[in-house]
C-alpha positions in Angstrom: 87.0 150.4 84.9 89.7 153.4 84.2 88.2 155.4 81.9 90.9 157.9 81.5 92.1 159.7 78.2 96.0 158.6 78.2 97.0 160.3 74.9 95.4 162.9 72.4 97.1 163.2 68.7 95.7 164.4 65.4 96.7 163.4 61.9 96.3 167.2 60.4 93.5 169.5 59.8 92.8 168.1 56.7 92.6 164.8 57.3 89.2 164.3 58.8 88.8 160.6 59.4 90.9 157.9 61.0 90.3 154.7 58.5 92.8 152.3 60.5 94.6 152.0 63.5 97.5 149.2 64.7 100.2 149.5 67.6 103.5 147.5 67.2 104.4 144.9 69.4 106.2 146.7 72.0 103.2 148.9 72.4 105.0 152.1 72.2 104.4 153.1 68.1 101.0 153.0 66.5 100.4 153.7 63.0 97.0 155.7 61.8 95.8 156.1 58.4 93.9 159.1 57.4 90.9 158.7 54.9 92.1 162.0 52.9 93.5 162.8 48.9 97.0 161.2 49.9 95.6 158.2 52.3 98.7 159.7 54.7 100.0 157.4 56.8 101.2 158.7 60.4 103.5 156.8 63.3 103.0 157.9 66.7 105.1 157.9 69.6 101.7 157.8 71.6 103.2 158.2 75.1 104.6 161.2 74.3 101.9 162.4 71.9 104.5 163.1 69.1 104.4 161.9 65.2 107.5 160.6 64.2 106.9 159.5 60.6 104.5 160.5 58.1 104.0 159.6 54.2 101.6 159.0 51.3 99.9 155.4 51.7 99.2 155.3 47.9 97.4 156.9 44.8 94.2 154.8 45.2 92.3 153.9 48.4 94.1 152.1 50.9 91.9 149.9 53.0 94.2 148.9 56.4 97.9 149.5 58.0 98.9 147.1 60.4 101.8 146.6 62.2 103.6 143.3 61.9 103.5 141.5 65.4 107.2 139.7 65.4 108.9 143.3 64.4 109.0 146.4 65.9 109.6 148.5 63.1 107.7 147.1 60.2 104.1 147.7 59.1 102.1 146.8 55.8 99.1 148.9 54.2 96.7 147.4 51.6 93.9 148.1 49.3 93.0 149.1 45.5 95.5 146.7 43.6 98.4 147.0 46.0 99.6 145.9 49.0 102.8 147.6 50.5 105.4 146.8 53.1 106.8 149.8 55.5 110.1 150.1 57.6 110.6 152.8 60.0 114.3 153.9 58.7 117.1 155.5 61.5 116.1 159.3 59.6 112.7 160.7 60.0 111.3 159.3 56.5 109.6 155.7 55.8 111.4 153.0 53.7 108.5 151.9 51.6 108.6 148.8 49.2 105.7 148.0 47.1 104.7 143.7 46.9 105.0 142.3 43.5 102.2 140.0 42.6 104.6 137.5 40.2 103.3 134.8 38.4 101.1 133.6 40.6 99.1 136.6 42.2 97.1 139.3 40.0 96.1 142.7 40.5 93.2 142.6 42.8 92.2 144.7 46.1 94.0 143.1 49.1 91.1 144.1 51.5 93.3 143.1 54.8 96.6 141.2 55.7 98.0 139.0 58.7 101.4 137.7 59.8 103.0 134.5 60.6 106.2 133.9 62.8 108.3 132.6 59.7 108.0 136.1 57.9 105.0 135.5 55.9 102.6 138.7 55.4 99.2 136.8 54.5 96.3 139.0 52.6 92.6 138.2 51.6 91.8 139.2 48.0 88.9 140.5 46.1 88.3 137.5 44.2 88.3 134.7 47.4 92.2 134.0 46.8 94.5 134.3 50.0 98.2 135.3 49.1 101.2 134.4 51.1 104.0 136.6 50.7 107.5 136.4 51.0 110.4 138.7 50.3 108.0 141.4 48.8 106.5 138.9 46.3 103.7 136.5 46.4 105.3 133.0 47.0 101.9 130.9 47.1 98.6 130.9 47.5 95.1 129.5 48.6 92.9 129.6 45.2 89.4 129.8 45.4 89.7 130.2 49.5 86.0 131.8 49.4 83.4 132.9 47.0 84.4 136.3 46.8 85.8 139.2 49.1 88.3 137.7 51.7 86.6 139.9 54.7 88.8 138.8 57.8 91.7 137.4 58.4 93.7 136.2 61.6 96.7 133.9 62.6 96.6 131.8 65.5 100.4 130.2 66.2 100.0 126.8 66.6 96.2 126.8 65.9 96.2 127.9 62.1 94.9 130.6 60.1 91.7 131.4 60.1 89.8 133.5 57.4 86.2 134.6 56.8 84.9 135.6 53.1 81.8 136.2 50.9 79.4 132.8 51.5 79.2 132.9 54.8 81.8 130.6 55.6 84.7 130.8 58.6 87.9 128.2 57.6 90.8 127.3 59.4 94.0 126.4 57.6 97.1 124.5 58.4 99.5 126.9 60.4 102.2 125.8 58.7 100.5 126.9 55.5 101.4 123.6 53.3 98.2 121.9 52.5 96.5 125.0 50.4 93.9 123.0 49.1 91.9 121.2 52.2 91.1 123.4 55.4 91.6 121.9 58.6 87.6 123.2 59.6 85.0 124.9 57.8 82.0 126.5 59.7 79.1 127.2 57.8 77.9 130.3 59.5 74.3 130.9 58.1 72.9 128.8 60.6 73.6 130.8 63.5 70.0 131.7 64.9 70.8 135.7 65.3 67.6 137.7 65.5 67.3 140.2 62.4 66.4 140.3 58.6 66.5 136.6 57.5 67.8 137.9 54.3 70.8 139.5 55.9 71.3 136.3 58.0 71.7 134.3 54.8 73.9 136.9 53.6 76.4 136.7 56.8 79.8 137.2 56.4 82.5 136.7 59.0 84.9 140.0 59.4 86.7 141.1 62.6 88.4 138.2 64.5 90.5 137.9 67.7 91.7 134.8 69.5 91.6 134.7 73.3 92.6 132.0 76.1 91.4 134.3 79.2 89.2 132.5 81.5 88.0 135.8 82.7 86.9 136.6 79.7 85.0 133.4 79.1 83.2 134.0 82.4 82.3 137.7 81.1 80.8 136.6 78.0 79.2 133.7 79.4 78.0 135.2 83.1 74.3 134.2 83.9 74.1 131.9 80.8 73.9 128.0 81.4 75.5 125.1 79.8 73.5 122.4 78.9 74.1 118.7 79.5 76.0 117.2 76.5 77.5 114.2 77.7 78.4 113.0 74.5 81.2 115.8 74.3 81.9 115.3 78.3 80.3 118.5 78.7 78.0 119.1 82.2 75.3 121.3 82.8 76.2 124.3 85.3 77.0 128.0 85.1 78.7 129.3 82.1 80.9 130.9 84.9 82.0 127.7 86.6 83.2 127.0 83.1 86.8 126.6 81.4 88.4 125.6 78.5 89.6 122.1 80.1 85.9 121.5 80.8 84.6 123.0 77.3 87.3 120.8 75.9 88.9 123.4 73.9 92.1 125.4 74.1 90.8 128.7 73.1 88.2 131.0 71.8 87.4 132.7 68.6 85.6 135.8 69.0 84.3 136.5 65.2 82.5 139.8 64.8 79.7 139.4 61.5 77.8 141.3 59.1 74.4 141.2 60.9 75.4 142.5 63.9 76.6 139.5 66.3 79.7 138.4 67.7 80.0 134.6 67.7 82.2 133.1 70.1 83.7 129.7 68.6 85.9 127.4 70.6 88.9 125.4 69.0 91.3 122.8 69.6 94.9 123.1 68.1 94.3 119.9 66.5 91.7 122.3 64.3 88.1 120.7 65.7 85.6 123.1 67.1 
């Protein structure tokens, strides 16, 4: 493993904490959010170790800033009662537009966001709703997707929208986001046996998520473990390092970080089954 430091940058002398980081789709730009009074947002050309843009994020707390993976220059920031859309202009400044809640949304905290290839921004809201944004306005929503705070969001092309929130549920929604009433799949995280305080396990919630189809990752995570025989599901007992996604009858795995300090690896098919 190469542990060489590739670049070192600073947000500024008075900005002691980096609250959020995100690369753009080309990997040449890095947006960073500072936890200072101005909630400063900086954009770096990290290979040259140069700050190319800087702006004030919001007057109240900003929780996240994230590049749109379907654009080289657009990103969003979200936090207390707001979501903002940002664009790198030709000049040195940043172009910003504040999202409008309209008739469908409300002035709630937007905890996080993700994006889909149709140009929508999707945000998780403190009341358990999920807002779907189009042209800077809430165009639709998944009402009561979770009991309370939506803490995890991930959109996977061809698979769907994964959401995790207070109440211990992981849900997978239609990739087209047409059906906002019935999730394709619901996984209760509470029964997973994790060593620790039972009270924490009962309140477990999913947070950070990522998707992978890497066979090497599957082997690395499952190294030296055994897959038990399960003929009903077409799984034969064998060292996990010899297993493939095809053997497990899944198209990829969701890596889910939870609030009880565990990481779950859940296999899913494109049909929404797991």
